[in-house]
C-alpha positions in Angstrom: -6.1 14.1 -36.0 -7.6 11.1 -37.8 -5.6 8.8 -35.6 -7.1 10.4 -32.5 -10.6 10.1 -34.0 -10.0 6.4 -34.4 -9.5 5.9 -30.7 -12.1 3.8 -28.8 -14.9 5.8 -27.3 -13.6 5.8 -23.7 -10.2 6.8 -24.9 -11.6 9.6 -27.1 -13.5 11.0 -24.1 -10.4 10.9 -21.8 -8.3 12.6 -24.5 -11.0 15.2 -25.0 -11.0 16.0 -21.3 -7.2 16.4 -21.2 -7.3 18.6 -24.3 -10.1 20.9 -22.9 -8.4 21.4 -19.5 -5.0 22.2 -21.2 -6.9 24.6 -23.6 -8.5 26.4 -20.7 -5.2 26.8 -18.9 -3.6 28.3 -22.0 -6.5 30.6 -22.5 -6.1 31.9 -19.0 -2.4 32.4 -19.6 -3.2 34.3 -22.8 -5.7 36.5 -20.8 -3.0 37.3 -18.2 -0.6 38.4 -21.0 -3.3 40.5 -22.7 -4.1 42.2 -19.4 -0.3 42.9 -19.0 0.0 44.4 -22.4 -3.3 46.4 -22.5 -1.9 49.5 -20.8 0.6 50.0 -23.7 -1.2 48.7 -26.8 -4.8 48.9 -28.1 -7.1 45.9 -27.9 -7.4 45.8 -31.7 -3.6 45.7 -32.1 -3.3 43.0 -29.5 -6.0 40.9 -31.2 -4.2 41.3 -34.6 -1.0 39.9 -33.1 -2.9 37.2 -31.4 -4.4 35.9 -34.6 -1.4 36.4 -36.8 1.0 34.6 -34.4 -1.7 32.1 -33.4 -1.5 30.8 -37.0 1.9 29.3 -36.2 0.6 26.4 -34.1 -2.0 25.7 -36.8 0.6 25.5 -39.5 2.8 23.2 -37.3 -0.2 21.0 -36.5 -1.1 20.8 -40.2 2.5 19.9 -41.2 2.5 17.1 -38.6 -0.8 15.7 -40.0 0.2 12.6 -42.0 -3.1 12.5 -44.0 -2.7 16.1 -45.1 0.9 15.6 -46.2 0.0 12.4 -48.1 -3.0 14.0 -49.8 -0.9 16.8 -51.5 -0.6 19.4 -48.7 -3.6 21.3 -50.0 -4.8 24.5 -48.2 -8.1 24.3 -49.9 -11.1 24.1 -47.5 -14.3 22.9 -49.1 -16.4 24.9 -46.5 -14.2 27.9 -46.7 -17.2 30.3 -46.2 -17.9 28.7 -42.9 -14.2 28.9 -42.0 -14.3 32.6 -42.8 -17.5 33.2 -40.8 -15.9 31.5 -37.8 -13.1 34.0 -38.2 -15.5 36.9 -38.0 -17.2 35.4 -34.9 -13.7 35.0 -33.4 -13.1 38.7 -34.0 -16.3 39.7 -32.1 -15.4 37.3 -29.2 -11.9 38.6 -28.9 -12.8 42.3 -29.0 -15.4 41.8 -26.3 -13.2 39.7 -24.0 -10.0 41.6 -24.4 -11.7 44.9 -23.7 -13.3 43.3 -20.6 -9.8 42.4 -19.3 -8.9 46.1 -19.3 -11.9 47.0 -17.3 -12.1 44.3 -14.5 -10.2 41.7 -12.6 -8.9 38.7 -14.6 -10.8 36.2 -12.5 -14.1 38.2 -12.7 -13.9 38.5 -16.5 -13.0 34.8 -16.9 -15.8 33.7 -14.5 -18.3 35.6 -16.5 -16.9 34.2 -19.7 -17.8 30.8 -18.3 -21.3 31.4 -19.4 -19.6 29.7 -22.5 -20.4 26.1 -21.4 -24.0 27.2 -20.8 -24.2 28.7 -24.2 -22.6 25.5 -25.7 -25.3 23.3 -24.1 -28.1 25.7 -25.2 -26.8 26.2 -28.7 -26.1 22.5 -29.3 -29.9 22.1 -29.7 -30.5 24.4 -32.7 -27.0 24.0 -34.2 -26.3 20.2 -33.7 -29.8 18.8 -33.0 -28.9 17.6 -29.5 -31.6 17.1 -26.9 -31.4 19.1 -23.7 -33.9 17.7 -21.2 -35.2 19.0 -17.9 -32.1 18.4 -15.9 -29.8 20.0 -18.4 -32.2 22.9 -18.9 -32.3 23.4 -15.1 -28.5 23.4 -15.1 -28.4 26.1 -17.7 -30.8 28.2 -15.7 -28.8 27.8 -12.5 -25.6 28.7 -14.3 -27.1 31.9 -15.8 -28.4 32.8 -12.4 -24.9 32.6 -11.2 -23.7 34.8 -14.0 -26.3 37.4 -13.0 -25.1 37.3 -9.4 -21.5 38.0 -10.5 -22.6 40.8 -12.8 -24.6 42.4 -9.9 -27.1 44.5 -11.9 -28.7 47.2 -9.8 -25.9 47.3 -7.3 -23.3 50.1 -6.8 -20.5 47.9 -8.1 -22.3 47.2 -11.4 -20.6 48.3 -14.6 -22.0 47.8 -18.2 -18.6 46.4 -19.1 -19.5 43.1 -17.2 -21.7 42.3 -20.2 -18.6 42.1 -22.5 -17.3 38.7 -21.3 -20.8 37.2 -21.5 -21.1 38.4 -25.1 -17.6 37.0 -25.7 -18.8 33.6 -24.2 -21.7 33.5 -26.7 -19.4 34.2 -29.7 -16.7 31.7 -28.5 -19.4 29.0 -27.9 -20.6 29.5 -31.5 -17.1 29.3 -32.8 -16.5 26.1 -30.9 -19.7 24.4 -31.9 -19.4 25.2 -35.6 -16.1 23.2 -35.7 -18.4 20.1 -35.7 -19.8 21.1 -39.1 -16.6 20.1 -40.8 -16.0 16.5 -41.8 -13.8 14.4 -39.5 -11.3 14.0 -42.3 -10.6 17.8 -42.4 -7.4 18.6 -40.3 -8.0 20.6 -37.2 -5.0 22.8 -38.1 -6.6 23.7 -41.4 -9.9 24.7 -39.8 -8.2 26.9 -37.3 -5.9 28.4 -39.9 -8.9 29.7 -41.9 -10.5 31.2 -38.8 -7.3 32.8 -37.5 -6.3 34.1 -41.0 -9.7 35.7 -41.5 -9.6 37.2 -38.0 -6.0 38.6 -38.6 -7.0 40.2 -41.9 -10.1 41.8 -40.3 -8.1 43.1 -37.3 -5.4 44.5 -39.7 -8.1 46.4 -41.6 -9.7 47.6 -38.3 -6.3 48.7 -37.0 -5.6 50.7 -40.2 -9.1 52.3 -40.2 -9.0 53.3 -36.5 -5.3 54.4 -36.6 -4.8 52.4 -33.4 -1.3 51.0 -34.2 1.4 51.6 -31.6 5.1 50.7 -32.2 6.2 47.7 -30.1 8.3 49.3 -27.4 10.8 46.6 -26.4 12.1 43.1 -27.0 10.3 42.0 -23.9 7.0 43.1 -25.3 7.8 41.1 -28.5 8.3 38.1 -26.3 5.0 38.6 -24.6 3.2 39.0 -27.9 4.7 35.8 -29.3 3.8 34.0 -26.0 0.3 35.3 -26.2 -0.1 34.2 -29.8 1.3 30.7 -29.3 -0.7 30.2 -26.1 -3.9 31.2 -27.8 -3.2 29.3 -31.0 -2.4 26.1 -29.1 -5.5 26.6 -26.9 -7.8 26.9 -29.9 -6.3 23.8 -31.5 -6.8 21.8 -28.3 -10.3 23.0 -27.9 -11.3 22.2 -31.5 -9.8 18.7 -31.0 -11.8 18.2 -27.8 -15.1 19.2 -29.4 -14.5 17.0 -32.4 -13.8 14.0 -30.2 -17.1 14.0 -28.2 -20.3 15.9 -27.6 -19.6 19.5 -26.5 -22.1 19.4 -23.7 -20.1 16.5 -22.1 -17.0 18.7 -21.9 -18.7 21.8 -20.6 -18.1 21.1 -16.9 -14.4 20.7 -17.3 -14.0 24.2 -18.7 -14.7 25.4 -15.1 -11.1 24.6 -14.2 -10.4 28.0 -15.8 -12.0 29.8 -12.8 -9.3 28.7 -10.3 -6.6 29.0 -12.9 -7.6 32.6 -13.6 -7.9 33.4 -9.9 -4.4 32.2 -9.1 -2.9 34.0 -12.1 -4.7 37.2 -11.2 -3.5 36.9 -7.6 0.1 36.1 -8.5 0.6 38.7 -11.2 -1.9 41.5 -10.6 -2.5 41.2 -6.8 -6.2 40.6 -7.5 -8.5 38.6 -5.2 -12.1 39.5 -6.0 -13.7 36.9 -3.7 -16.5 39.1 -2.7 -17.4 39.7 -6.3 -17.3 36.1 -7.4 -19.3 34.5 -4.5 -21.9 33.2 -4.4 -22.5 33.5 -8.1 -19.5 31.3 -9.1 -21.0 28.4 -7.1 -24.2 28.5 -9.2 -22.2 28.7 -12.4 -20.1 25.6 -11.4 -23.1 23.8 -10.0 -24.9 24.2 -13.3 -21.9 22.7 -15.2 -21.5 19.8 -12.8 -25.2 19.0 -13.1 -24.8 18.7 -16.9 -21.9 16.3 -16.3 -24.0 14.2 -13.9 -26.8 14.0 -16.4 -24.5 13.1 -19.2 -23.0 10.2 -17.2 -26.4 8.9 -16.2 -27.6 8.9 -19.8 -24.4 7.1 -20.9 -24.8 4.5 -18.1 -28.4 3.9 -19.1 -27.5 3.4 -22.7 -24.7 0.9 -21.8 -27.2 -1.1 -19.6 -29.7 -1.2 -22.5 -27.0 -2.6 -24.8 -25.9 -5.2 -22.3 -29.5 -6.1 -21.6 
């Protein structure tokens, strides 16, 4: 991770963009698998396996971190309380989003969850001290207007479950932003290991309390559970890496690749094509994100010109 953080600024941004797009694709793959499994297993049980198996990519990433191995391979995290709190936030996000996948189309749930970049931009002000000017503020408002259009409150097709992916987006955005509270020297794998470990323990307790455990029915289902955990674990690692490489608000627009990804996956595997539900709201959501990107580039260009001048 440290080697990546030592990249020149333009290389850091390009690497961050690649990482965030790959992360979003893997998140959509994970969502499709969860939707496939949800008719046989409870959401809590699925979330337990997601966090438990999602620790494997974190352990591998940690082992491959030269700095971690040379410093004694310690699993101690100085800000362990923050690491644990991030795990509890992850639990809240997962329960909201996974349940939403059982109640609506994959693309609809994913599109509503893309309130996440808007929350990232909004929360970066109180959490990270970033400035969000008029243009970025307008972008956030436009994006949330799009979310409302997709939710369709007051219409016959409205369901209270549409609030779940929006809540999940809020929790996921908080989890992502708080990754920047750790020093750059802290391995990404270690940060994610604490969050996933805390989430797995909490989900295990919740599964025991609610009595929601179901025996895994087949070898094929074990395969899907492992695939889900690995996809989700790798996605989180890539997302944390991206957010530690550059300002989160600069990456927000690239997360919208998840909308076409989820639409194609939903169409291919679940015969879903909720075009009437998504439009025109999805246009406002994407437009808000692209406006953020335009403003970021303009600010960066102005800063470069001042340096040259």
